[in-house]
C-alpha positions as CSV (number, residue, x, y, z in Angstrom):
1,M,41.0,-97.1,-162.7
2,R,39.8,-99.0,-159.6
3,R,42.2,-97.0,-157.4
4,I,41.0,-93.7,-158.9
5,Y,37.4,-94.8,-158.4
6,E,38.0,-95.7,-154.7
7,Y,39.9,-92.5,-154.1
8,A,37.1,-90.4,-155.6
9,K,34.5,-92.3,-153.6
10,F,36.5,-91.6,-150.4
11,L,36.9,-87.9,-151.2
12,K,33.1,-87.6,-151.6
13,T,32.5,-89.3,-148.3
14,L,35.2,-87.2,-146.6
15,A,33.6,-84.0,-147.9
16,K,30.2,-85.0,-146.5
17,V,31.7,-86.0,-143.1
18,N,33.7,-82.7,-142.9
19,G,30.7,-80.7,-143.9
20,R,28.6,-82.2,-141.1
21,L,31.4,-81.8,-138.6
22,L,31.8,-78.1,-139.5
23,W,28.1,-77.7,-139.1
24,G,28.2,-79.3,-135.7
25,M,31.1,-77.0,-134.7
26,W,29.1,-73.9,-135.8
27,K,26.1,-75.0,-133.8
28,L,28.3,-75.5,-130.7
29,T,29.8,-72.0,-131.0
30,K,26.5,-70.6,-129.7
31,L,26.9,-72.6,-126.5
32,P,28.1,-70.4,-123.6
33,Q,31.4,-71.5,-122.2
34,P,32.6,-73.2,-120.1
35,A,30.8,-76.5,-120.8
36,I,30.9,-80.0,-119.2
37,T,30.2,-83.2,-121.0
38,V,28.4,-86.0,-119.2
39,F,28.8,-89.6,-120.3
40,G,26.7,-92.6,-119.1
41,G,24.5,-95.5,-120.2
42,S,21.5,-95.0,-122.4
43,R,19.8,-98.0,-120.8
44,I,19.7,-96.7,-117.3
45,P,16.1,-96.0,-116.2
46,H,15.2,-92.4,-115.9
47,D,13.9,-92.9,-112.3
48,S,17.1,-94.7,-111.1
49,I,19.4,-93.3,-108.5
50,H,22.1,-92.7,-111.1
51,A,19.8,-90.7,-113.3
52,K,18.7,-88.6,-110.4
53,M,22.3,-88.0,-109.5
54,A,23.1,-86.9,-113.0
55,T,20.1,-84.5,-113.0
56,N,21.2,-83.1,-109.6
57,L,24.8,-82.7,-110.8
58,T,24.0,-80.8,-114.0
59,K,21.5,-78.6,-112.3
60,M,24.2,-77.6,-109.9
61,L,26.7,-77.2,-112.7
62,A,24.3,-75.0,-114.7
63,G,23.8,-72.9,-111.6
64,D,27.5,-72.4,-111.5
65,G,27.7,-71.1,-115.0
66,F,28.4,-74.4,-117.0
67,S,26.6,-75.5,-120.1
68,I,25.9,-79.2,-120.5
69,I,26.8,-81.5,-123.4
70,T,25.7,-85.1,-123.7
71,G,25.3,-87.7,-126.4
72,G,21.6,-86.6,-126.7
73,G,20.1,-90.0,-126.0
74,P,18.1,-91.5,-123.2
75,G,19.2,-92.8,-119.8
76,I,22.0,-90.8,-118.2
77,M,22.1,-88.4,-121.1
78,S,18.5,-87.5,-120.8
79,A,18.8,-87.0,-117.0
80,A,21.9,-84.8,-117.5
81,N,20.1,-82.6,-120.1
82,Q,17.1,-82.5,-117.8
83,G,19.1,-81.0,-115.0
84,A,20.3,-78.1,-117.2
85,I,16.7,-77.4,-118.4
86,E,15.3,-77.5,-114.8
87,F,17.9,-74.8,-113.8
88,L,17.0,-72.8,-116.9
89,K,13.3,-72.8,-116.1
90,E,14.0,-71.6,-112.5
91,C,16.4,-69.0,-113.9
92,N,13.8,-67.7,-116.3
93,L,11.3,-67.4,-113.5
94,A,13.9,-65.3,-111.5
95,G,14.6,-63.3,-114.7
96,N,18.4,-63.5,-114.5
97,C,19.4,-66.0,-117.1
98,R,22.7,-65.4,-118.9
99,S,21.7,-67.6,-121.9
100,Q,18.7,-69.5,-123.2
101,V,20.8,-72.3,-124.7
102,I,22.7,-74.4,-122.2
103,S,21.7,-78.0,-123.0
104,V,23.1,-79.7,-126.1
105,G,22.9,-83.3,-127.4
106,I,25.3,-84.7,-130.0
107,G,23.8,-87.8,-131.4
108,L,24.5,-90.3,-134.1
109,L,22.2,-90.8,-137.1
110,R,20.7,-94.3,-137.4
111,L,21.9,-95.3,-134.0
112,N,18.8,-97.4,-133.2
113,V,19.3,-97.6,-129.4
114,E,19.4,-93.8,-128.9
115,E,16.7,-91.4,-129.8
116,S,17.0,-87.7,-128.9
117,N,15.8,-86.9,-125.5
118,P,13.2,-84.1,-124.9
119,Y,15.6,-82.0,-122.8
120,V,18.0,-81.2,-125.7
121,Q,17.9,-77.6,-126.9
122,E,20.4,-78.0,-129.7
123,N,20.3,-81.4,-131.3
124,I,23.4,-82.1,-133.4
125,Q,23.5,-85.3,-135.4
126,M,26.7,-86.8,-136.7
127,T,27.1,-89.7,-139.2
128,H,30.2,-91.3,-137.7
129,F,31.3,-92.1,-134.2
130,F,34.6,-90.4,-134.5
131,S,33.1,-87.0,-135.4
132,R,30.5,-87.3,-132.7
133,K,33.2,-88.1,-130.0
134,W,35.4,-85.3,-131.3
135,L,32.6,-82.8,-130.7
136,L,31.8,-84.2,-127.3
137,V,35.4,-83.6,-126.3
138,R,36.4,-80.5,-128.2
139,Y,34.2,-78.0,-126.4
140,S,34.4,-79.3,-122.8
141,V,36.5,-78.3,-119.8
142,G,35.6,-81.4,-117.8
143,F,33.8,-84.7,-117.9
144,A,31.4,-86.5,-115.5
145,V,31.2,-90.3,-116.2
146,F,28.3,-92.2,-114.8
147,P,27.8,-96.0,-115.0
148,G,27.4,-97.3,-118.6
149,G,28.4,-100.1,-121.0
150,F,30.9,-100.4,-123.8
151,G,30.1,-97.0,-125.3
152,T,30.7,-95.2,-122.0
153,L,34.0,-97.1,-121.5
154,D,35.1,-96.2,-125.0
155,E,34.4,-92.5,-124.3
156,L,36.0,-92.6,-120.8
157,F,39.3,-94.2,-121.9
158,E,39.5,-92.1,-125.0
159,I,39.7,-88.9,-123.0
160,V,42.0,-90.5,-120.5
161,T,44.3,-91.5,-123.3
162,L,44.2,-88.0,-124.8
163,V,45.2,-86.5,-121.5
164,Q,47.8,-89.2,-120.8
165,C,49.5,-88.6,-124.2
166,N,49.3,-84.8,-123.9
167,R,46.9,-84.5,-126.8
168,M,44.5,-82.6,-124.6
169,A,44.7,-80.3,-121.6
170,K,44.5,-81.9,-118.2
171,V,40.9,-81.7,-117.2
172,P,38.8,-83.2,-114.4
173,I,37.5,-86.6,-115.3
174,V,35.1,-87.6,-112.6
175,M,33.7,-91.1,-112.4
176,V,30.5,-91.2,-110.3
177,D,29.6,-94.2,-108.1
178,K,32.6,-96.0,-106.5
179,G,30.7,-99.3,-106.2
180,Y,30.2,-99.5,-110.0
181,W,33.7,-98.4,-111.0
182,Q,35.7,-100.2,-108.3
183,P,36.5,-103.3,-110.4
184,I,38.0,-101.1,-113.1
185,I,40.0,-99.1,-110.5
186,E,41.2,-102.5,-109.1
187,W,42.2,-103.6,-112.6
188,I,44.2,-100.4,-113.0
189,D,46.0,-101.0,-109.7
190,H,46.5,-104.7,-109.7
191,R,47.0,-105.3,-113.4
192,A,47.9,-102.2,-115.5
193,V,50.1,-100.5,-112.8
194,A,51.5,-103.8,-111.5
195,Y,52.6,-104.8,-115.0
196,G,54.1,-101.4,-115.6
197,L,51.6,-100.5,-118.4
198,V,50.2,-97.5,-116.5
199,T,52.1,-95.2,-114.1
200,E,51.0,-94.0,-110.7
201,E,50.9,-90.5,-112.2
202,D,48.5,-91.7,-114.9
203,K,46.1,-92.9,-112.2
204,K,45.7,-89.3,-111.1
205,I,43.9,-88.5,-114.3
206,L,40.8,-90.2,-112.9
207,T,38.8,-89.3,-109.8
208,V,36.2,-91.5,-108.4
209,V,33.4,-90.2,-106.2
210,D,30.1,-91.4,-104.7
211,T,27.8,-88.3,-104.9
212,A,26.8,-85.6,-107.2
213,E,27.9,-83.0,-104.7
214,E,31.4,-84.4,-104.7
215,A,31.6,-84.4,-108.4
216,F,30.3,-80.8,-108.6
217,K,32.9,-79.6,-106.1
218,I,35.8,-81.2,-108.0
219,I,34.6,-79.9,-111.4
220,S,33.7,-76.4,-110.1
221,E,37.1,-76.0,-108.3
222,Q,39.2,-77.3,-111.1
223,C,37.4,-75.4,-113.8
224,K,37.3,-71.9,-112.4
225,G,38.2,-69.5,-115.1
226,C,38.2,-72.2,-117.9
227,E,36.9,-71.2,-121.3
228,K,37.1,-74.4,-123.3
229,S,39.3,-77.5,-123.6
230,L,41.5,-77.6,-126.7
231,L,42.8,-80.7,-128.3
232,Y,46.5,-80.5,-128.0
233,N,48.1,-78.6,-130.8
234,G,51.7,-79.7,-130.3
235,N,53.1,-76.5,-128.8
236,N,53.5,-77.8,-125.3
237,N,51.0,-75.4,-123.8
238,N,48.7,-78.0,-122.3
239,G,45.9,-77.0,-124.7
240,R,45.1,-73.6,-123.1
């Protein structure tokens, strides 16, 4: 009986999780493609150089036809959503907007360190980290990663692993601010590669830049004609 009870309890939870995930997918289908996901720390001040770089980057990306997806919280996420909204306002004034929805936040219910920022047009709330991260990855053709803490590192290395293991198409993963990311790059070179745990080819999955302009150029050039990134479906087509 205990096993039946536990199994039934799990099925009930699974139904709720899948229902919310399907709802999130439905909400994201209204987002014009292609889309770029921006990761970064929620504790970074909104007036910091990194936040300003995130705003500048997403404003340029939005002007180049990209929608913007973030975790929907403060810090880098708020700055990234802000850039998309600033472009949209200018676009509306010019009267030539292709869409009125280009800024999305995918948050997590009851995550006390992150409240939805005011620049999110579509606010999608998940109940579990795994479903949130799946949505952050599923509809993006590229990723910009700004300085952040454990959560940002988790997101960064998850998408690197997906590309490394051919579970996702090879997409641009751009880390912004060489000074911040240098210790990790050195660890990859002098530890992971030196120990044979990461190959030289694997290193090419990551690109490190210093400016928003560099990040924009890489993403824009590599994502020309992209529609959306697909999680690898096992048919050896690189997800496209």
